[in-house]
C-alpha positions as CSV (number, residue, x, y, z in Angstrom):
1,M,2.3,-3.3,-4.4
2,K,5.9,-1.9,-4.6
3,P,6.6,1.2,-2.6
4,A,9.1,3.8,-3.9
5,S,12.3,4.6,-2.0
6,P,11.5,5.7,1.5
7,E,14.3,8.2,1.6
8,S,13.5,10.5,-1.3
9,G,10.7,8.9,-3.2
10,V,12.8,9.0,-6.5
11,H,16.1,7.5,-7.6
12,P,19.1,9.6,-8.5
13,M,19.7,10.5,-12.1
14,R,21.5,7.5,-13.6
15,V,24.3,8.3,-16.0
16,L,26.0,5.7,-18.2
17,I,29.3,6.7,-19.8
18,V,30.7,4.6,-22.6
19,D,34.2,4.9,-24.2
20,D,36.5,2.3,-25.5
21,H,39.4,4.1,-23.7
22,P,39.0,2.8,-20.1
23,N,40.7,5.8,-18.6
24,T,38.4,8.3,-20.3
25,A,35.2,6.4,-19.3
26,T,36.4,6.1,-15.7
27,M,37.5,9.7,-15.5
28,L,34.2,11.1,-16.7
29,A,32.2,8.8,-14.5
30,R,34.2,9.9,-11.4
31,A,33.7,13.6,-12.4
32,V,30.0,13.2,-12.8
33,A,29.7,11.2,-9.5
34,Q,31.2,14.2,-7.7
35,L,28.0,16.1,-8.3
36,G,26.5,14.4,-5.3
37,K,23.8,11.9,-4.3
38,Q,21.4,13.1,-6.9
39,V,23.6,11.5,-9.6
40,E,24.7,7.9,-10.0
41,A,27.3,7.2,-12.7
42,R,28.6,4.0,-14.2
43,S,31.1,3.4,-17.1
44,A,31.5,0.8,-19.8
45,T,34.3,0.3,-22.4
46,S,32.2,-1.1,-25.3
47,G,28.7,-1.1,-26.6
48,R,28.3,-4.8,-25.6
49,E,29.4,-4.1,-22.0
50,A,27.0,-1.1,-21.9
51,L,24.0,-3.3,-22.9
52,K,24.9,-5.7,-20.0
53,V,25.2,-2.8,-17.6
54,A,21.8,-1.5,-18.8
55,D,20.2,-4.8,-17.7
56,D,20.4,-3.7,-14.1
57,F,21.0,0.0,-14.5
58,A,18.3,1.8,-16.5
59,A,20.3,4.9,-17.6
60,D,18.5,8.2,-17.7
61,L,21.4,9.8,-19.5
62,L,23.7,8.0,-22.0
63,I,27.0,9.7,-22.8
64,T,28.8,7.6,-25.5
65,D,31.8,7.8,-27.8
66,M,31.0,7.5,-31.5
67,I,33.9,5.4,-32.8
68,M,34.2,2.1,-30.9
69,P,35.0,-1.4,-32.0
70,E,32.2,-3.9,-32.7
71,M,29.4,-1.4,-32.0
72,N,29.6,2.4,-32.5
73,G,27.8,5.0,-30.4
74,L,24.8,5.4,-32.8
75,E,24.3,1.6,-32.9
76,L,24.4,1.5,-29.1
77,A,21.9,4.4,-28.8
78,E,19.5,2.6,-31.2
79,K,19.7,-0.7,-29.3
80,L,19.0,1.0,-26.0
81,Q,15.8,2.5,-27.5
82,N,14.2,-1.0,-27.3
83,H,16.2,-2.4,-24.4
84,P,14.1,-4.2,-21.7
85,G,15.8,-2.1,-19.0
86,G,14.3,1.1,-20.5
87,R,15.5,3.6,-23.0
88,P,17.6,6.6,-21.8
89,A,15.7,9.9,-21.5
90,H,18.7,11.8,-22.9
91,V,21.5,10.7,-25.2
92,I,24.8,12.6,-25.8
93,L,27.1,11.5,-28.6
94,I,30.8,12.4,-28.5
95,T,32.8,12.4,-31.8
96,A,36.0,13.7,-33.2
97,Y,34.6,14.3,-36.6
98,D,31.5,16.3,-37.7
99,V,31.0,14.3,-40.8
100,P,28.2,15.1,-43.4
101,G,24.9,13.5,-42.5
102,L,25.8,12.8,-38.9
103,K,23.2,15.0,-37.4
104,E,20.4,13.5,-39.4
105,T,21.6,10.0,-38.6
106,A,21.9,10.8,-34.9
107,R,18.4,12.3,-34.9
108,R,17.0,9.1,-36.2
109,A,18.8,7.2,-33.4
110,K,17.2,9.6,-30.8
111,V,20.4,11.3,-30.0
112,D,19.7,14.6,-28.3
113,E,23.1,16.3,-28.4
114,I,26.4,15.9,-30.3
115,L,29.7,17.1,-28.7
116,L,32.9,17.5,-30.6
117,K,36.2,16.4,-29.1
118,P,38.1,17.4,-27.0
119,V,35.4,17.5,-24.3
120,R,36.6,18.4,-20.8
121,P,35.1,16.8,-17.7
122,E,33.9,20.2,-16.5
123,R,31.7,20.6,-19.6
124,I,30.2,17.2,-19.1
125,C,29.4,18.0,-15.5
126,Q,27.8,21.3,-16.4
127,I,25.6,19.5,-18.9
128,V,24.6,16.9,-16.3
129,E,23.8,19.7,-13.8
130,N,21.5,21.4,-16.3
131,L,19.7,18.2,-17.1
132,L,19.4,17.4,-13.4
133,G,17.6,20.7,-12.9
134,E,15.2,19.9,-15.7
135,W,14.8,16.4,-14.3
136,N,13.8,17.5,-10.8
137,R,11.3,20.1,-12.1
138,S,9.6,17.6,-14.3
139,R,9.0,15.0,-11.6
140,P,6.1,16.2,-9.4
141,A,5.6,12.7,-8.1
142,A,8.5,13.3,-5.7
143,A,6.7,16.3,-4.2
144,Q,3.5,14.3,-4.0
145,Q,5.3,11.5,-2.0
146,A,7.0,14.0,0.3
147,A,3.6,15.5,1.1
148,G,1.9,12.3,1.7
149,R,0.9,9.1,-0.1
150,P,2.4,8.7,-3.5
151,H,0.1,8.1,-6.5
152,R,-0.7,4.4,-6.9
153,I,-0.9,3.0,-10.4
154,L,-2.4,-0.3,-11.5
155,V,-0.4,-2.1,-14.3
156,A,-2.6,-4.6,-16.0
157,D,-0.5,-6.7,-18.5
158,D,-0.1,-10.4,-18.9
159,R,3.5,-10.2,-20.1
160,P,6.0,-10.1,-17.1
161,D,8.6,-8.3,-19.1
162,N,6.2,-5.4,-19.8
163,V,5.2,-5.3,-16.1
164,T,8.9,-5.2,-15.1
165,L,9.7,-2.4,-17.4
166,L,6.6,-0.3,-16.5
167,S,7.2,-0.9,-12.8
168,R,10.7,0.3,-13.1
169,Y,9.6,3.4,-14.9
170,L,6.9,4.1,-12.2
171,E,9.2,3.5,-9.2
172,N,11.8,5.7,-10.7
173,E,9.3,8.5,-10.8
174,G,8.2,8.0,-7.2
175,Y,4.9,6.2,-7.9
176,E,3.6,3.0,-6.3
177,Y,2.3,0.3,-8.5
178,I,0.1,-2.8,-8.3
179,A,0.3,-5.5,-11.0
180,A,-2.4,-7.7,-12.5
181,A,-1.8,-10.5,-15.0
182,D,-5.3,-10.8,-16.6
183,G,-8.5,-8.9,-16.9
184,V,-10.3,-10.5,-14.0
185,E,-7.4,-9.8,-11.6
186,A,-7.3,-6.2,-13.0
187,L,-10.9,-5.6,-11.9
188,E,-10.3,-7.2,-8.5
189,Q,-7.3,-5.1,-7.9
190,A,-9.1,-1.9,-9.0
191,R,-12.0,-2.6,-6.6
192,R,-9.7,-3.5,-3.8
193,S,-7.0,-0.8,-4.1
194,H,-8.8,2.1,-5.9
195,P,-5.7,3.1,-7.8
196,D,-5.2,6.7,-9.0
197,L,-4.6,5.5,-12.6
198,V,-4.7,2.3,-14.6
199,L,-2.3,1.3,-17.4
200,L,-4.4,-1.3,-19.2
201,D,-3.1,-3.8,-21.9
202,V,-5.7,-4.7,-24.5
203,N,-4.7,-8.3,-25.1
204,M,-5.1,-10.1,-21.8
205,P,-6.5,-13.6,-20.9
206,K,-9.9,-14.1,-19.1
207,K,-11.0,-10.6,-20.0
208,D,-9.4,-8.3,-22.6
209,G,-8.7,-4.6,-21.9
210,F,-11.8,-3.4,-23.6
211,A,-14.1,-5.6,-21.4
212,V,-12.2,-4.4,-18.3
213,L,-12.7,-0.8,-19.3
214,E,-16.3,-1.3,-20.0
215,E,-16.9,-2.8,-16.5
216,M,-14.9,0.0,-14.9
217,R,-16.9,2.7,-16.6
218,A,-20.2,1.0,-15.5
219,D,-19.0,0.8,-11.8
220,A,-19.8,4.0,-9.8
221,D,-16.7,3.4,-7.6
222,L,-14.3,3.0,-10.5
223,R,-15.6,5.1,-13.4
224,H,-13.6,8.2,-12.3
225,I,-10.2,6.4,-12.5
226,P,-8.3,7.5,-15.6
227,V,-7.3,4.6,-17.9
228,I,-4.4,4.7,-20.4
229,I,-4.7,1.9,-22.9
230,L,-1.4,0.1,-23.8
231,T,-1.4,-1.2,-27.4
232,A,0.8,-2.8,-30.0
233,A,2.5,-0.5,-32.4
234,R,0.2,-1.7,-35.2
235,I,-3.4,-1.2,-34.1
236,D,-6.5,-0.9,-36.1
237,P,-8.0,2.6,-36.0
238,S,-11.4,1.1,-35.2
239,D,-9.9,-0.4,-32.0
240,V,-8.7,3.1,-31.0
241,Q,-12.1,4.5,-31.7
242,A,-13.8,1.7,-29.7
243,G,-11.5,2.3,-26.7
244,F,-12.3,6.0,-26.6
245,H,-16.0,5.2,-27.0
246,L,-15.8,3.0,-24.0
247,G,-14.1,5.7,-21.9
248,A,-10.4,5.4,-22.3
249,D,-8.5,8.5,-21.4
250,D,-5.5,8.0,-23.6
251,Y,-3.5,5.5,-25.7
252,V,0.2,4.6,-25.6
253,T,1.8,2.2,-28.1
254,K,4.6,-0.3,-27.5
255,P,7.5,-0.1,-27.3
256,F,7.1,2.7,-24.8
257,D,8.9,6.0,-24.9
258,R,9.5,6.6,-21.2
259,R,9.4,10.4,-21.4
260,E,6.1,10.4,-23.4
261,L,4.5,7.8,-21.1
262,M,5.5,9.7,-17.9
263,A,4.2,12.9,-19.4
264,R,0.9,11.4,-20.2
265,I,0.6,9.9,-16.8
266,R,1.4,13.2,-15.1
267,T,-1.2,15.0,-17.2
268,K,-4.0,12.4,-16.4
269,L,-3.1,12.5,-12.7
270,R,-3.3,16.3,-12.6
271,V,-6.8,16.2,-14.2
272,K,-7.9,13.6,-11.7
273,E,-6.6,15.6,-8.8
274,S,-8.7,18.6,-10.0
275,S,-11.7,16.4,-10.5
276,D,-11.3,14.7,-7.1
277,H,-11.1,18.1,-5.5
278,L,-14.4,19.2,-7.0
279,L,-16.0,15.8,-6.1
280,R,-14.8,16.2,-2.5
281,Q,-16.2,19.7,-2.3
282,N,-19.6,18.5,-3.6
283,R,-19.6,15.6,-1.1
284,E,-18.7,18.0,1.7
285,L,-21.4,20.5,0.7
286,S,-23.9,17.6,0.5
287,M,-22.8,16.4,4.0
288,L,-23.2,20.0,5.4
289,L,-26.7,20.4,3.9
290,E,-27.7,17.0,5.2
291,A,-26.5,17.8,8.7
292,T,-28.4,21.1,8.6
293,G,-31.6,19.3,7.5
294,I,-31.2,16.8,10.4
295,L,-30.6,19.6,13.0
296,T,-33.6,21.7,11.9
297,A,-36.1,18.8,11.6
298,P,-38.8,18.3,14.3
299,G,-37.8,16.0,17.1
300,P,-35.6,15.7,20.2
301,I,-32.1,17.3,20.0
302,E,-30.6,14.1,21.4
303,T,-31.8,12.1,18.3
304,H,-30.5,14.8,16.0
305,L,-27.1,14.8,17.6
306,D,-26.8,11.0,17.3
307,N,-27.8,11.2,13.6
308,V,-25.4,14.0,12.8
309,L,-22.6,12.1,14.5
310,S,-23.4,9.0,12.6
311,L,-23.4,10.9,9.4
312,V,-20.0,12.5,10.0
313,V,-18.4,9.2,11.1
314,Q,-19.7,7.4,8.0
315,R,-19.0,10.1,5.4
316,L,-15.4,10.8,6.7
317,G,-14.7,7.1,7.2
318,A,-13.9,7.5,10.9
319,G,-13.5,4.5,13.2
320,A,-15.2,6.3,16.0
321,G,-16.8,9.7,16.7
322,Y,-17.7,11.7,19.8
323,F,-19.8,14.7,20.8
324,L,-18.3,15.9,24.1
325,D,-20.4,18.3,26.2
326,F,-18.2,19.7,29.0
327,Q,-21.1,21.8,30.5
328,N,-23.3,18.8,31.2
329,N,-20.4,16.3,31.6
330,S,-21.8,14.0,28.9
331,Q,-20.7,12.4,25.7
332,R,-22.4,10.9,22.7
333,V,-20.6,8.1,20.9
334,F,-20.8,6.4,17.5
335,P,-20.7,3.5,17.1
336,A,-22.2,2.6,20.4
337,S,-19.4,-0.1,20.9
338,A,-16.7,2.6,20.9
339,E,-14.7,3.1,24.1
340,R,-15.9,6.1,26.2
341,L,-13.5,8.9,27.0
342,D,-12.5,10.6,30.2
343,L,-14.3,13.9,29.9
344,A,-12.3,15.7,32.7
345,Q,-9.0,14.9,31.0
346,F,-10.2,16.0,27.6
347,K,-11.7,19.3,28.9
348,D,-8.5,20.6,30.4
349,F,-6.4,19.2,27.6
350,L,-8.4,20.7,24.7
351,E,-8.8,24.1,26.2
352,K,-5.1,24.8,26.6
353,D,-1.9,24.6,24.6
354,N,-3.5,26.4,21.6
355,R,-5.7,23.4,20.9
356,S,-8.9,25.4,21.2
357,N,-9.0,26.0,17.5
358,G,-9.0,22.3,16.6
359,E,-6.3,20.0,15.4
360,C,-5.6,17.2,12.9
361,I,-3.1,14.7,14.2
362,D,-1.5,12.1,11.8
363,N,-0.4,9.7,14.6
364,A,-1.7,10.2,18.1
365,Q,0.7,7.6,19.3
366,E,3.6,9.9,18.5
367,D,2.1,12.9,20.3
368,E,2.7,12.5,24.0
369,A,-0.3,14.6,25.0
370,W,-2.7,12.7,22.8
371,Q,-1.2,9.3,23.4
372,T,-2.1,9.3,27.1
373,R,-5.7,10.1,26.4
374,V,-6.7,7.8,23.5
375,G,-6.6,4.0,23.1
376,R,-3.5,2.2,21.7
377,D,-5.3,1.5,18.4
378,V,-6.0,5.2,17.7
379,R,-3.7,6.9,15.2
380,S,-5.3,9.6,13.0
381,T,-7.3,12.1,15.1
382,L,-9.5,15.1,14.0
383,Y,-10.9,17.5,16.6
384,V,-12.9,20.7,16.3
385,P,-14.4,22.7,19.2
386,L,-18.1,23.5,19.9
387,R,-18.5,27.2,20.8
388,D,-21.4,29.3,22.1
389,R,-22.5,32.7,20.7
390,H,-19.9,34.4,22.9
391,N,-17.1,32.2,21.3
392,R,-16.6,30.2,24.5
393,S,-15.8,26.5,24.1
394,F,-18.3,24.2,25.7
395,G,-17.6,20.9,24.0
396,A,-15.9,19.2,21.0
397,I,-16.3,16.8,18.1
398,L,-13.6,14.2,18.1
399,L,-13.0,11.6,15.3
400,F,-10.6,8.7,15.6
401,H,-9.2,6.2,13.0
402,P,-6.7,3.3,13.4
403,A,-4.7,4.3,10.3
404,I,-2.0,6.9,10.2
405,A,-2.9,10.2,8.4
406,H,-6.5,9.0,7.5
407,F,-7.8,12.5,8.2
408,K,-6.5,15.4,6.1
409,P,-6.3,19.1,6.9
410,E,-9.0,19.8,4.3
411,H,-11.5,17.8,6.5
412,S,-11.2,20.4,9.3
413,P,-13.2,23.2,7.7
414,I,-16.2,21.0,6.8
415,L,-16.2,19.5,10.3
416,Q,-15.9,22.9,11.9
417,A,-18.9,24.1,9.8
418,I,-21.0,21.2,11.0
419,A,-19.8,21.9,14.6
420,N,-21.0,25.5,14.2
421,Q,-24.4,24.1,13.1
422,V,-24.5,21.8,16.1
423,S,-23.6,24.6,18.5
424,V,-26.5,26.7,17.2
425,A,-28.9,23.8,17.4
426,I,-27.9,23.1,21.0
427,E,-28.2,26.8,22.0
428,N,-31.6,27.0,20.3
429,E,-32.8,24.0,22.2
430,Q,-31.5,25.5,25.5
431,W,-33.4,28.7,24.8
432,R,-36.6,26.7,24.0
433,S,-36.2,24.7,27.2
434,A,-35.9,27.9,29.2
435,Q,-39.0,29.4,27.5
436,R,-41.0,26.2,28.3
437,A,-39.8,26.4,31.9
438,E,-40.9,30.0,32.3
439,R,-44.3,29.2,30.9
440,A,-44.7,26.3,33.3
């Protein structure tokens, strides 16, 4: 798996400027570079040199002169459309003559804009700034990475050049990727890593893409993952129909148009996020109802508390869970092998410093107060208080996990709802015990 840049999650906008007059190319590149760290500019003095630069510099914006020796600007733009390094997202052609038919020819070469000479550096910079604004607004993956884990995408293709190209596209957008070279490996990676989306080639060894898709849709753990099928430009319509029948979410043909592919990926990920949110709400409601059923069933309260704690730990994937009862100086632990806590330390700690409303800690080892109270293997921590009918804290539910940021803020409300049910059950049992004592 290849992580995106740790600094920003996305690369700067890459601008390639091509002009057979070296001074012009260098001057424009320097002017564009002055826009700051969000832009990286390079120059070339011929179409041939520009293609070599593109091997290691996948340009997002190509600014090229029209009339150049050996290869003109339109020919360069056309060659970059199928370049292994990736096609530019935006192409600007600079020309001294607005000859008849140029606009139509430029359109076929995927040129987005034609500028007539003379073109001042200030105008080029303004165009780049405007495109940069659109560029940033269209890349939600950066915000996703800044907020937490970036989306992880499985690329299943047996051709290394396709994987290289797709991985470059994905990394440039702030996504993580995992690669698989055949159908069997694709299924193994999907089950191991649970990606957010799969880019699936049809023609792969061991198992083709359709067989992989069929197995994914039959697997309860994988069937919700969106799959975009990657196909050759010439595909039989019956194959398209078969893919959709098996559960494909979309098709993209080769060679890839980067803008189209990224737009389709973003759309499928947004749909998945909404679906995941609903599934999470359903699971949480189910957990709450199950906890309520446990607490209201006949039997000793101690057994009920153990069962609820086990339920919470397993459903939220915690490494260890605790019911802390400060009134009776006791604690319940799941699993039983988990290290027991110092109740006195936690009572004073949790009831001050505004922690009485609960807390979700990404890394307890970086929080001085938590670090001294938990084991060295504990990172992610989730805590909610247990309160009586007078809103006084008498205990807590604590969950630990060794991974950083395992627990999310959205886990707090459901855990607090269960804590409220536990508090009511404990108070009801105390009342029943008092009644039995009076009758005795």
